[in-house]
Structures are given as structure tokens and as C-alpha cells.
N, C-alpha and C positions, 0 to 999 in steps of 0.2 A: 536677752536671748529669746527667740521665738519658741512658743510651746510646740512640742513635737506633734505632728499630725497623726491622727488615728487612721489606721488602714483596715478596710473591711473587704470581705469576699462577697462579690455580687453575682458571679457566674462561674460555672464549672462544667467541664466536659472530660470524658475519659474513654479510652479504648484499652481493653486488656484481653487476656486469654479467656476471660469469662464472658466477654461480650463487647460489641462495638459501641455501646453507649454506657454512660455512667449508671443508668438505672439497671441495665442488665448485669453489670458488674456487681452492684450493691445487692441485688436479688440473689445472685450466685454466692456471694460471700455470706449472707445471712443464712442461706441454706446449707452452707458447709460443702459446697460443690467445688471440685478441682477443675481447673482449666488446662491441666498439663496433658499432653498426648504425644504420639509419635511425630517426629519431624517430617514435614511434607514439602518444605521449600527447597530442599536439596537432598541428594542421596547420601544419607548418613550411615549406610550399611557398613562402611569400613571403619567406623569410629566406635570406641567403647561406650559412648553415650549417644543414644538415638532418640532422646525425648527432649521436649522444650515446651514453653508456653507460647504458642503462636496466636496471632490475631486471625481468627477464623472468618473467612469470607470477605476480607477487606478488599474492596475494589476502588482504586483511586478515582476512576471515571465517574463514580457516583457523587464525588465532591469537587473535582477539579477538572478544568478543561483538559482534554486529552493531550494536546500539544504541550501545554505547560507541565502536565504530570510526567511526560516522558523526559523532561529536563531535570527532574527532581529525583533524589534518592528516596527510598522508601521512608526513611525517617522524616523527611520534609513533607511527603505526602500525608503521612499519618498525623503530623503536627497540624497542618492546615485543616484537615478534616476535623480534628478535635477542637481546634480553635473556633471553628464555625459553630460547634455545639455550645462552647463556652460563651461566646458573644450572644447567641440566641437566648441562653439561660439568663444572661445579665440584662436582657431586654434592650440590647444595643443593635442597631442596624447600620448598614453602610449606605452612603458615606458617613463616617464618624463625625460627630460635631467636634469642633476644636481639635483637629487631628494632630496639631503640634503639641498637644498636652497628653497624648496617648503614646506610651512607650511599649517596647517589646523586650522580653528577656526569657529566652528558652534555653534550658540546659540540655546537653547531650553528651554522652560518654565517648562514643566512637564515630558518630556522624555517618557519612556515606562511605565507609570503608569498602563496602561491597562494590561501589562504582569505581573506586580507585583500582581494586584488584581486577575488575572486569577490563579496565583500560589497559593495564599491564598485559593481561592475557591476550587481548586483541592485538596489541602491538607486536608481541612475540610471535603470534600465529599468522597475522595477516599484514603487518607493517603499519607504518604511520598513517597512510591514507585512509585506513579504516577505523582509526581511533575517534571516538565520539568527542567533538569539541567541548562538550559539557562535562567531561570526565572530572576536571578539577573543580569547577564551580559546584557540581552536585555532590562532591565528596567532602567538601569543607564542613567543619563542625558548626560554623555559625550560620549555615544555610537554613535550618529550620526557623531561626529568628528572622532572617531576611525574608523568607517566603511568607511568613505570617504578616510581617510588616507591609510587604508589597500587596498582599491580598486585602488586608484591612485598610490600607492607606494610612497607617499609623506613622507619623513623621516626628514623633518625640524621641526620647533616648532609646538606644538599642544596644543590647549586649548579649553575651553568651557565657554561661557557666559550664566549665568542664571539670568535674570533681569526682569522676568514677561513680561509685555507688551512692555517694552523698549528693550527687548533682541536683536531682529534682528538689530536694528539701532546701538546699542552699540557694537554688534559683529563686524560689518563692521568697526566701529571706532577703536576698539582694534586691529583688524587685520592690519589696516593701520599703527599702531605703530610698529608692528614687522618689517615692511618694512622700515619705517622711521629710525629706529635705527640700521638697517643693519643686523638684525637677519635672514631675509629671503629676497629673490628677488621676490618671488611669494607667494601669500596667497589665498587658496581656502576658502571662508568664506561666512557666511550668517546666516539665521535663519529658524527654522522649528517648527511647531506644527502639530501633526496628531493624535488627540485624541478625536474623536467624540464618546464619551463614557458616560455612565450614571453618573459616579463619578463627573467629573468637571461640567457637566450640572446641576446635582442635587445640587451641592454645590453653583453654581451661582444662581440657583433658590431660594435657601434658603436665599441668600443675597439680592434677589429681584433686580438684576441688569440687567436681560435679558429681551428683548422684548417678549411680549406674543401675538404678532399678528400672531397666528398660521394659520389663515384663509387667510392671504395675505402676505406670507413670503417675496415676492419680495419688499414689501413696509415697512418691519419691521425695517430695518436699515435706520435711517433718521437723520443723524448728523445735528445739529444746527437748526432743525425744532422744533417749539413750541410743537408739539404733539409727540415728541420722548418719548419712554417709556423704553429704555434700549438698550444694545448692542446685536448683534447677534453673537453667538459663531461659530467659523469656524476653518478649518484646511488649511494649505498651507505652501509653502516653496519658498524661493529665494536664490540662490547661485551665488556668484561672483568669478571671477578671478581678483584679484588685483595684480598689478606689479609695481615695481620701474620703473620710466619713462625710465631710460637708458636701462634697461633690455628689456622693451617692444619695444623700438625703435631699439635695436640691432637685434631683431628677426623679425622686420617688422610687428609687430602686429597692428591690428586696435585698435585705442584708442577711446573708447566710451564716456568717461567723466573723470574728475579728482576729487579725493577726496581732497577737499581743507581744511576742518577742521572738528573737532568733539569735543564733550564734554558730560560729564554726571554730574548729580547733584542729591542730595537727598533733599526731602522735610523736612525730620526729623519731620514729623507732625502726620501721622496716617497710620495704616496698609492698609486702603482701600480708604479713602477720600483724595483727593488732597488738598494741601494748598489753602485755599479760596482766598488768595491774589496772587496765581500763582507764588510764590517766586522761587520754584524749577525749574519750566518751564522757567521762566525769566533767571535764572542763566545759565541753559543749553544752551539756544539760544545765550545769550551774549558771553559766553565762547567759543562756537563753532565758532562764527564770529571772535572773537579775535584770536583763533587758526588758522583761515583761513587768518588772516590779512585783514579782510574786515569790513565794517560798515553796519548798517541796510540799508543804501541807496543803497547798491550794490545788494540786494536780489530782484529777479524778480518774484519769485513764492514760495509758501509754501505748502508742503503736510502736512496737519494737522493730529494730532493724531485722532481727530474727531470720537470718539467712539460711539456717539449717546446716551450717558447716560445723564440724566437730570442735574447731578451735574458737570460733567467734561467739557462739551462743552462751557458753559459760562466762566469757569475759563481759558481755553485755549485762548478764545477770548480776555479776559482781559490781559493775559500775552503777547499776540502778540501786543496789543495796547501799553503796557508799554515798550516794546522793540522798536517798530517801530514808536511810536507817531502817528501823523496825517497821515503819509505815510501808516500806516496799512490799511487804507480805499482804497488805490490804488493798493494794492498787491493782485493778484488772489490767492485764497486759495481753496483747495479741500480736500475731504475725500474719499480715496480709499475704506474705510470700508463701505461706503454707498452701494457698490455693492457686495463686497466679504465677508463682515462681518469682525469680529475681529479674526485673526489667532494667537493671543497671541504671542508666541515666534517667529512666522514667520512673523508677521504683519509688523514690521519695515523694515525687509529685502525686503519684497514685495514692500513696499512703496518707498524704496530706488531705486529699479529697475524702478518704475514708474517715479521717479525724473530723472533718466538717460534718459529714453525714451522721457520724456517731453522736456529735453534739446536738444536731438537729432532731434526730429521731429517737434518741435515748436507747439505742440498741448497739451492743458490742458484738461484732461477729466472732465466731470461734477460731481457735488455732486448731486446724485439723491434723490428723495423723500423730497426735501426741498420745501414744498408747503405752509407752514404757518410760516413765519419768526418769530423767537424768538427775542423780542426787545433787549435782552441781547447779542444776537449773530447777530451783525449788520455789519459784514464785507462782502467782496465780495467772496462768496463761490462757484461761477460759477454754479448756479443752472439751467441755461437755456439750457445747452448742451455743447458739446465740443467746445473749443475756440482756435483759432490760437493765438500764442504769441511768441515773441522772448525772450526765456528764456536763459540767460547766467549763472545765479547763482540760484540754488534751495536750499531750506532749508527743511529738513525732521524732523518732531517732533514725538517723542514717549514717552508717559508718562504711568507709570505702577504702579501696586499694590506694596505696600511697599515704596511708594514715590520715586520710581526710575524714573529718567528722562534722556533721551538721545536725542542728536541732531546731525545731520550730515549736512555739507555744501558741495554740489557738484557743479561742474562748467564745462562749455564747455572747452575742452582742447585747450589751446593756447600755442604756442612755447615760 
């Protein structure tokens, strides 16, 4: 049997509510700055929740031909723009060499739902003749993968992961498998959500899972805090260039980190509530460590799912304790969502980028708004500000609706 190929990260790009570049996002995270604010993309005055994490100042015309951009949903526009940054960071230019060995796998939770609703509204108000012929193609969830593939000329494997809040993390893991099994040498992968729209926000309002701190949006997302009242919906994207190690070394690429292991699991419990015993989360963490050939003792840092909902934060804490035992109390844990909100299909990918930066720079960003500790959430969530740390191995957790769990293990590259 052939030895499994090692997979490394050679390029990254990100857009979040803290900035339209990875560098702006990282600077904001280390400073403990919130990207949450009032909703501006539609009139939310009639809703009980009027705050979100928006991409501020995003203009697709700065990245994409105007005619092409009009045919894309916002999620595809954001993904192509972010992919451009990731390829530049990897030192890859177009046309790609050996394009049949470059694949694309972008995860997305809801896709261009806004375009579908727009088509329905137009049909009802103005009739079939006024319906945009690109309504269907722009609204499909696989379109971010298509548009990145088309833009880059990547003709290798293509796929899409749809796994709710676990999407971005699972997408990076599944892309790793394409390289491991030899189907591709390079994968452009990641996750996106760009849907600040009345439909998802009204739906989550009906579920009563969103924070209603409209008067203090920067303090609304408060993972692991006793006074948390729900998560903050947001948009964002992170894209990676993954490569087989030998391929990256052959072209002299900068290696930012290594993907050591990944896993997914199902709670098989409830459509929205996590398993109260944390069973699915426990399995995902344990299996990811097994896939990496590591033990809980090897993990130096955990980027938590940390969504800020009353029900999920204590369950994730319990799951971490059951995997790591007493050592759980000595592992620094943070929640990126405390500052950028929950970008759904993009969240896990953004948090994966944070893990890579943490390994590279030896800095762990804080979990902000943790002011009143919850007795059930009693681990080290780094509430006091950014912390220096020697992080060799990082674990990224993502747990989503439908009981979908995903976990990635990333490590400092060593020959």
C-alpha cells in the first residue's frame, strides 16, 4: 500500500466582518476588536434582531468583471475575491501549471438563497418575462466551487460540502483527502457564507437562537459567558491552497502549516440541539487525532466552535473535558466568533486560518466579552487579551445544525 501523502497549506485568504483581507482580520482579532454592527444590507427594523457581522465595503467590481459579477450570488463573488488572495499568497499565477492536477472544493451552507427569493418575488410581481435567467444557476450551492474553478482554470476534481456550521472545517478536511489519495496535487478549498438577508435572520429569530443585544452589538457575541443570549449571524469566507508536500517543495513554496488529521461525525440526535452528552463532538475530536497519529497530550491550543448559545457552549466544554481529561484545564481555548460572529458555512474555514496564524505567529487571540464566567464553562478561554504561546499542534472544532461535527488538526511543518 502506498504511503499517505502529506498535505500542507501554502496559501490563505480571508474576508470577515473585521476586514476584507486576512491581515486586517488577524490584526482585529489580536486587538480584541468586534466586527459586529447594525444591519445595513436590508431594512431589519421589523425584526427583533437588527445586528450582524457584515463584510464592510465589499465591492465585487474590484475583483470580478462587472458582467460576470452580475450573474453571481454574493457568496460566489466573495469566494472568487478571496480565492484570488489565496492564490497570490501561495505564489501561484494564472494560467495554472498542470491545471488537471488542481482541484476545487468550496463549502457553503445556504448558497445564493437570496437570488432564489429575488426570482420568486420578481415572478409574483412582474411575471415570467422579468425573471432573471440566471436565478437558478446563481442560487445553487455548488456555484462558489464552479466560479473559482472557472476563474482559475482548475480542471481537476471539483466538489462542494454542505454541512451547516461544520461546513468550512469539513471542506478543508475533504479537500485534504483528494490530495492524500493522489487525485490532485493542489486543492483550492475553504468555506463561505454571504447572506445577510431577512430570510435566514427571520428564521433564526423564530428559533430564538440569536442575540438580541441590538443596542450594544460589539458585546452581543459572548461565548462561554453566563450572560450570553445567542449567537450573532455573520458573513465571511476563507480560502486555502493545499498542496502535496512534494509538490510544494518542488516549486519552492512557502509552507505555512500542515494538515495532520481530520474527521467528521454525526450526533444522530436532533435537528438543532446538540447531543447533551457531547457524543458527536467527542467522536470528531478523537477520530481527528487518530487520523493525525496524535494523542490529546500533543494538542497545544483549541479553536472552539464557541457559538455563544446557551445550550452549545457547556456541551462543547464537556466534550473537551471528556477527550482531554484533566489536561483540558491547561489548554488555551478561544472563540473567534466572539469578534466576527458566526459565518455559518464560512466559520470553520475562517477559524482554520486562525489556527494556521496562531501556529505561525505564536499568538492566541482573546475570547472577548467573557465577563461573567459560566460555572459550566470553566476552562481557559483566554479572556484577558492576546497571549503569547508556542503552538505546535492546533485543533479546530465546528459543530452544526443537523448534528454535523467536524474537526481538523493542524501542525507546524517539520521535515
